[in-house]
C-alpha positions in Angstrom: 0.0 0.0 0.0 1.4 3.4 -1.0 2.4 5.8 1.7 0.4 9.1 1.0 2.1 11.1 3.8 4.3 12.7 1.2 1.2 14.3 -0.4 0.2 15.9 2.9 3.8 17.2 3.4 4.2 18.5 -0.1 0.9 20.3 -0.1 1.0 21.5 3.4 0.8 25.2 2.5 -2.2 24.5 0.2 -4.0 22.6 2.9 -3.4 25.3 5.5 -4.7 28.0 3.1 -7.8 26.0 2.3 -8.6 25.5 6.0 -7.8 29.0 7.1 -9.9 30.6 4.3 -12.7 28.1 4.9 -12.8 29.1 8.6 -12.7 32.8 7.7 -15.7 32.3 5.4 -17.9 30.2 7.6 -16.7 31.0 11.2 -16.4 27.2 11.8 -13.2 25.8 13.2 -11.2 23.4 11.1 -8.2 21.1 11.2 -6.7 18.1 9.4 -5.7 15.1 11.5 -4.3 11.7 10.7 -6.2 8.5 11.2 -5.2 8.4 14.9 -6.5 12.0 15.5 -3.0 13.5 15.6 -2.9 17.0 14.1 -1.4 17.3 10.6 -2.1 21.0 10.1 -2.6 24.0 12.4 -6.0 24.4 14.0 -8.0 27.4 12.5 -10.7 29.3 14.3 -10.1 27.4 17.6 -11.9 29.2 20.4 -10.2 29.8 23.8 -12.5 27.0 25.1 -11.1 24.5 22.7 -7.5 25.8 23.1 -7.8 25.2 26.8 -9.2 21.7 26.2 -6.4 20.8 23.7 -3.6 22.3 25.9 -4.5 19.9 28.8 -2.9 16.5 28.2 -5.8 14.5 29.4 -8.5 16.4 27.6 -6.3 16.7 24.5 -6.3 12.9 24.3 -10.1 13.0 24.4 -10.2 15.6 21.7 -8.0 13.4 19.5 -10.2 10.3 20.2 -13.3 12.2 19.2 -11.5 13.3 16.0 -10.5 9.7 15.2 -13.8 8.0 16.1 -15.8 10.7 14.3 -13.8 9.9 11.1 -14.1 6.1 11.6 -17.8 6.5 12.1 -18.1 8.3 8.8 -16.2 5.6 7.1 -18.3 2.8 8.7 -21.7 4.5 7.9 -20.5 5.9 4.6 -21.8 9.3 5.5 -20.7 12.2 7.8 -23.0 13.1 10.6 -22.7 15.8 13.2 -21.8 14.4 16.7 -21.2 15.7 20.2 -17.6 15.7 21.4 -16.5 14.9 25.0 -16.8 18.6 25.9 -20.4 19.0 24.5 -19.6 20.8 21.2 -20.9 19.8 17.8 -18.3 18.5 15.2 -18.2 16.9 11.8 -15.4 14.6 10.8 -14.6 14.0 7.1 -12.5 11.0 5.8 -10.0 12.2 3.2 -9.3 9.5 0.7 -6.5 9.3 -2.0 -6.6 6.3 -4.3 -9.1 4.5 -2.1 -6.8 4.9 1.0 -8.0 7.0 3.9 -5.1 9.3 4.8 -6.8 11.4 7.5 -9.9 13.4 8.6 -10.9 17.0 8.3 -12.6 18.2 11.5 -15.1 21.0 11.1 -17.3 22.7 13.8 -16.3 22.9 17.4 -19.3 25.1 18.1 -22.2 25.5 20.5 -25.6 24.7 19.1 -29.2 24.7 20.2 -30.4 21.5 21.7 -27.2 19.4 21.4 -28.9 16.4 22.9 -30.4 15.8 19.4 -27.0 14.5 18.4 -25.2 11.4 19.6 -21.9 11.5 21.6 -19.0 10.1 19.6 -17.3 8.6 22.6 -18.6 7.6 26.1 -16.2 9.8 28.0 -17.5 13.2 29.0 -15.4 16.0 30.4 -17.1 17.7 33.4 -15.8 21.3 33.0 -19.0 23.0 34.3 -17.5 23.4 37.8 -14.4 25.1 36.5 -15.0 29.0 36.3 -12.3 29.3 33.6 -14.0 26.8 31.2 -17.5 28.1 32.0 -16.3 31.7 31.1 -14.7 30.5 27.9 -17.8 28.4 26.9 -20.3 31.2 27.6 -18.4 33.5 25.3 -18.6 31.1 22.3 -21.3 32.1 19.8 -24.3 29.9 19.1 -24.3 28.4 15.6 -27.4 27.2 13.7 -27.4 23.7 12.2 -28.1 25.3 8.8 -24.8 27.1 9.0 -22.9 23.9 10.0 -24.6 22.1 7.1 -23.8 24.8 4.6 -20.3 25.0 5.8 -19.9 21.2 5.5 -21.2 21.1 2.0 -18.8 24.0 1.0 -15.8 22.1 2.4 -16.8 18.9 0.6 -16.9 20.8 -2.7 -13.5 22.5 -2.0 -11.8 19.2 -1.2 -13.3 17.1 -4.0 -12.7 19.6 -6.7 -10.1 22.2 -5.9 -7.7 20.2 -3.8 -7.9 17.1 -6.1 -6.9 19.1 -9.1 -3.9 20.7 -7.3 -2.6 17.4 -5.9 -3.3 15.6 -9.2 -4.7 12.7 -7.3 -8.2 11.3 -6.8 -9.2 12.9 -3.5 -12.6 12.3 -2.1 -14.4 13.5 1.1 -17.6 12.0 2.4 -20.7 14.1 2.0 -22.4 15.2 5.1 -25.6 13.7 6.3 -28.8 15.8 6.6 -29.4 17.9 9.7 -32.2 16.6 11.9 -35.5 18.0 10.8 -36.3 19.3 14.3 -33.6 21.9 13.8 -35.2 23.4 10.7 -37.9 25.0 12.9 -38.0 28.7 11.9 -38.0 29.7 15.6 -34.4 28.4 16.0 -33.1 30.6 13.1 -34.9 33.8 14.3 -32.2 36.6 14.2 -33.3 37.6 17.7 -32.2 34.2 19.0 -28.7 34.5 17.6 -25.6 36.1 19.1 -24.3 39.0 17.0 -20.7 39.9 16.6 -21.0 42.6 19.3 -22.3 40.1 21.8 -19.4 37.7 21.4 -16.4 39.5 22.9 -15.4 38.4 26.4 -16.7 40.7 29.2 -13.3 41.2 30.7 -12.5 43.8 28.1 -11.5 47.0 30.0 -12.6 49.4 27.3 -15.1 49.4 24.5 -15.1 51.5 21.3 -16.5 54.9 22.0 -18.6 54.9 18.9 -20.9 52.3 17.4 -20.8 51.8 13.7 -23.0 50.4 10.9 -20.4 50.9 8.2 -20.2 47.6 6.3 -16.5 48.0 5.7 -15.8 48.5 9.4 -18.1 45.6 10.5 -16.3 43.3 8.0 -13.0 44.5 9.4 -14.0 43.8 13.0 -15.2 40.3 12.0 -11.9 39.7 10.2 -9.9 40.8 13.3 -11.9 38.6 15.5 -11.2 35.6 13.4 -7.4 36.2 13.1 -6.5 37.1 16.7 -4.1 34.2 16.8 -2.1 35.7 14.0 -0.1 38.9 13.2 -2.7 41.4 11.9 -1.7 44.4 10.0 -3.6 47.4 9.0 -2.8 47.0 5.3 -3.9 43.4 5.4 -7.3 44.3 6.8 -7.7 47.3 4.5 -7.1 45.0 1.6 -9.7 42.6 2.9 -12.4 45.4 2.9 -11.1 46.9 -0.4 -10.0 50.2 1.0 -6.6 52.0 0.9 -4.6 51.8 4.1 -4.7 55.5 4.6 -8.5 55.8 4.1 -9.2 52.7 6.2 -7.1 54.0 9.1 -9.0 57.3 9.1 -12.4 55.7 8.8 -11.6 53.2 11.6 -10.6 55.9 14.0 -13.6 58.0 13.1 -16.1 55.1 13.5 -14.7 53.5 16.6 -13.0 56.3 18.4 -9.7 54.4 18.7 -6.9 53.6 16.3 -6.5 50.3 14.5 -3.4 49.1 16.4 -4.8 49.8 19.9 -8.0 48.1 19.0 -6.3 44.9 17.8 -4.0 44.9 20.8 -6.8 45.2 23.3 -8.7 42.4 21.6 -5.7 40.1 21.8 -5.1 41.1 25.5 -8.8 40.5 26.2 -8.5 37.0 24.9 -5.3 36.4 26.8 -7.2 37.1 30.1 -9.0 33.8 29.6 -5.9 31.8 28.8 -3.9 33.3 31.7 -6.3 31.7 34.1 -5.0 28.3 33.2 -1.7 27.8 34.9 -0.7 25.1 32.4 -0.3 27.8 29.7 3.1 29.5 30.0 3.1 33.3 29.3 5.4 32.6 26.3 3.0 30.1 24.8 0.0 32.5 25.3 2.0 35.3 23.6 2.8 33.1 20.6 -0.7 31.7 20.3 -1.9 35.3 19.9 0.5 36.3 17.2 3.1 38.1 19.3 6.6 37.2 18.2 8.1 38.1 21.5 6.7 37.5 25.0 8.3 40.7 26.2 6.3 42.8 23.7 3.1 40.9 24.7 3.9 41.7 28.4 4.4 45.4 27.5 1.1 45.7 25.7 -0.7 43.7 28.4 0.5 46.1 31.1 -0.4 49.1 29.0 -4.0 47.8 28.7 -4.6 46.3 32.2 -2.0 48.1 34.3 -0.7 44.7 35.5 1.9 42.4 34.0 0.6 39.0 32.8 2.3 37.4 35.8 0.7 39.8 38.2 -2.7 39.2 36.6 -2.3 35.4 36.9 -1.2 35.7 40.6 -4.2 38.0 41.3 -6.6 35.5 39.7 -5.1 32.6 41.7 -5.4 34.5 45.0 -9.1 35.2 44.2 -9.7 31.5 43.4 -8.2 30.4 46.7 -10.5 32.7 48.7 -13.6 31.1 47.2 
């Protein structure tokens, strides 16, 4: 049997680009894992909740088991169905096949959804995180996603893999089509806009400041959404300006006018806001948190952190730990 790992390695950049752009377009997390659930690409769109789960050795193993059994279930049943992971989130797992050999699984989802009990758990183990304030906080700040969005995103990913990637790799690449979403979820009441979380409702409530001005400018709203999806990367003004089809100069002026703060300060505060969640988990080093948020140097992260919060990351962590011991 031919070893297809070389195809993954030689097309790593292409796979990363596909998954990152898919996540940007749909808001659904994605990652490619091997047949044992071990990560083959970076994880895109991972929420702080999932980052915390995967950073812990015990729960990371459960995440990988869910990824593996989700893919195996799709192979066995010849269709991909949404399932509940050990932490209570909804996932899809897609078998990726080259020349009739399964080489890995694409994971898509990692999202909260209305009435998750409609879906079956993929493994028996269940992580009891509800008593941990850190995980509760991270979970509550995840947006709710409709089954229709998951279904649409899954179909889009199927098309991308079966046509675009297959042509580039010059191999026969196939991905299983997703199963239908349970009819119960097609009730209009569940897709009523008033029951959904908007972009403005998603940020963590730790944020020390909020933009002075509210905006309805579509370019700025698109920029804010882009920033929110790329907080784990280096984000430049020109990059975001290009994304919303504006010149860097005009975008900078418009951003400041609409939000009452400049672009760099806004991005930095958003990153620091997210770090406040991760700092509560003592298993994350300050260096690893800095790098996970796109800071090349932990010293610069610490400098920005103190400017925003008036505490160093270490001082903040110590303060949180003292508060936890008093409870």
